[in-house]
N, C-alpha and C positions, 0 to 999 in steps of 0.2 A: 504494500499499500505505500501510495506517495504522501510524504509529510509535507503538508504546507505550512510556511512561516508566516508570521503576521506582517502587516504591511511595515510595521516601524522596524521590526528586526531583519525584513528583505532590504529596507532601505540602509540600516546600519551594515549589513553585509557588503551592499555596493559600495558605501562609501571607503569602507576598509579595504576590499579587494581589488578596487578597479582603479588603477594609475590614473594621475591626472595626465589630460591631454591640454589642458590650457597653458599659454604662455604669459599671461596678464591677469591680475586681479581686479580688473575694473569690474564692477557689480552690475547683474542683470537685475532691470525690473519687472516681476513677473506678477500679474495681477491675480488676486486669489478671492474669486468672488467679487462682489462690489463695495466691500466694506474691509478689505484687507489689499495690502501689497507685500510682495515678499522682494527684499534686495539680498541677490544670492551673488556670494563671493568666490565660490568654488565648488568642487565636486567631490570632495574628499573629507575627512577627520583629521584635521591639522591644528596644531596649536596657533600658529600665526592667525590662521584663518578665524579661529575662535576670538581672538584678541580683535580684530578687526571689527567682527560682528558686536562684541560688548562696546567697543571703542563707539559706533555709530549708536548703539543704544544709550550709552552716556551723554551722547552730543545732542541726541533728539531729545531726551529729559530736560538738557539745558535749555534746549531752544524754545521749549514750552510752544509748540505748534498750537495755534486752535484748532480744533477739530480732531487731532491726533489721540485716539482713544488709549491705547495700550500698545507697549512693543514686547515682542516675544523671540528671545534668543534661541536660536537652534543650532547644531553643530557648525553649518556653512552658511547660514542666511538668519535675515533678521526679520521676521514678520510684522508689519506695522498695520495695527487696525485702525481704522478711522471713521469717521462720520462724514459720507459722501454728500449730504446736504451742505455740511458748514464747509467740508475741505474736498472739492472735487479730485480727482485721481493724478489727473495732469498737473494740477496744482501743488498736490503733495510732492510728485516727482521733481519739480522745481525746486520747492525747498529742500528736498534730500540732496541736490546736486552738488551746494557747496558745501553740506556737512559732509559728504563722502569725498571731496577734493582734499588731498593732503592726510586723509586719515592716516593714523600711525598706531600700531598696536600697544605700544606702551601708554598709550591714554588710559588704558584700561586698567583699573586697580581693585582688585576684590578681596576678600577677606580670608584669613588664616584661620581654619578651625583645628582643634585636636579633640577627635571624635574616640570616645571610649568604646572599645571594642572585645567581647569575649570570644575568643578563637578555641573554646573547649570542644571536645568532639561531640559533646551532647547537643551543642548548639550549631556547629560546623557540621552540619550534616553531609558533605562533600568534601570534606577537608582531606580525609585518607585518599580518596579517588583523584581528587587534583594531585597531591602530592604523587601518587603514583604515575600517573600522565605527564606530570611535567619532569619527572624522573629527580624529585628533591625529596628530603625527609619534611615530614609535618612541619618540624621547627622552622625549616627554610621557608616553607612557603609563609607561615606567620611572619617570619622576618621580612621577608621581600615586601611582602602587601603592606605591612605596618611600617616599614621604613620611608616607603616612597611618597613623597607628596602628590596628591593626585588632583588634577585640575578639573573642575565643573564645567562641562560644556555645555548642558542645556539641563531644564528640568521637564520631566513627563514619565509616563505615560499616565501615572497617577499623581495626584496632588503631592507635591512635596518629595517627588522622587528623584534623587540628582543621577545623570550620568557621568562616571568620571572616567578620564584617562590619563595615561602616563605609567601604566605598568610594564614590567619588563616583559619582551615577548615571550618569556614562557607560558605567559597566562594568556596567551592568542589561543583559546581553546573554543571550539564549538559549543551550542547550546547543548544541555541535555537531549538525549535520544527521547527520555520519558519525562517531559515537563510534568511539574507537580500542580495538582489542582489548588492547594493550598500551601502557600509559602509563609511563615510567620511574619509578623509586623516585627521590624527592626532588623529583617536578617539583611547580611551583608554577601553579596553573590558576585561572581565574576564570570565574564565570557570575553571572546574577543579583546581581550587584554583592556578590559574595563572593567568598571566597579559600579554596582548600583545599590542602593539601600530602600528597600521595601517599608514605605511609611506605614503600609497597613497590611492585613493577611489579603492575599490576591494569589492568583494561579501566577506561574512562575517557570522558566526553564533555565535560568541560570545555576552555576555552581556555588552552594550556600559552604561558605568560609567561617562564619560566626555570626554572631547578633550584637546589636548595640542597643542600651536601653535608653538613649535618648530618642524622644519624639521627633521624627521629621515633618510632621503635621499635627498641629494642636490647635482647634477652632477656639481655646481659651486664651490664645495669644494675639496679639497684632504686630505685625503678620503673622499668620497661622504657620507658615513655611519657615523652617530654620535657616536652611542654606539657601545659596542663588548662584545663577550661571556666573561665572568668572570667579566665585571662591576657590581655595584650596583646601585640601583636608588631608590629614595625616592622621592614622587611625593609632588609638595608643591600648595595647592589650591590658584587658583586665583578668581577674580571677571570677569564678562563679560566685564567689560569695560578694566580690563588690558588684557584679553583675545584679545579682538579686536585690542587694541594697538600693543601687541607683534606679532599679526598674520601680521597686516601691516609692521611691522619691517621684519619679516620673507619674504614677498611678495617681500622687495625690496633689500634683501640680507644683512640688516643690522642688524640681531639678531644673536648675538654670545654666545654662551653658553659653558662654562668651568667646567671641573669636580672640584669639591672642594677638591680632593685629591686623595692619594691612599686608596684602602680599608684597613681597620685595619685586 
C-alpha cells in the first residue's frame, strides 16, 4: 500500500531534498487569495533565507502600513495578510518594494531560550531507535541534540509548535513508518535534521527523543505562544524528578520561563 504524506511534510521534503536552481534572492510576489500576498525569497530551507524573511517581517511591523493585518513567516517566504478594502494588492506591493530593497539578514534578532528537556527512555520513546539508526550511543544522541543551538524557522502546524533547524546531518532521518495516533504534549521529536515540540497531544510521525514540561501554548498567557520564528533554542537535560516537579508547576500556572537574551 502506498503511504501518502501530508502536504506540509511533502513540502518540507521538497525544500530539503531539492537543490536550489536560483541564482538570485530577488523575491517573488505570489497572490494567495484576495486577502494575502506571499513574498517568496527562495526554494529551500536555509538560514540566510529565513533571516531575510524575518527581517522583512520586522520592517513591515515597524512600517505600520494601514491595511496590513498580520504577517506569517515560513521557511522561505513571508505571508502578508491584508484588508483589500483599505489596501489593494498592487498598492501593498508598492509599499513592500522599498522595504525589500537593501534587506539584510542581520536585521533580524530573535530571543535565546534554554528549554528543559527530559531524555529519559520512559519519555524518549524513540531514543534507542534513533541511536541505532545514527550509529551513536543514547548518551551521544542526547549530547548532540541538547548542545546544538537550534533556530526556529517557523511556527505551525499546531498553535505554538516550532520547527527548529540546525541539527547535525546524523539526524537527517525520514519520518517513522508507523506514525503515532497520539503523541504526548511536550514531546520533543526529530526528523530531516529538524526538531519539533508538540504543544498538545496530537498525531505525529517524528522520532520522539524526550519531553519538556514547559507549555508551548497556554491561553492563560498573553501572548499564548512561548516561542516565535527567529528565536534560538538550546535544550537543557533534566532528570525525571525535575521534569515531574516542573510539570506540576506548569499545570498550576506557576512555571515561568524567560529568554536568556537576544540572539548573538
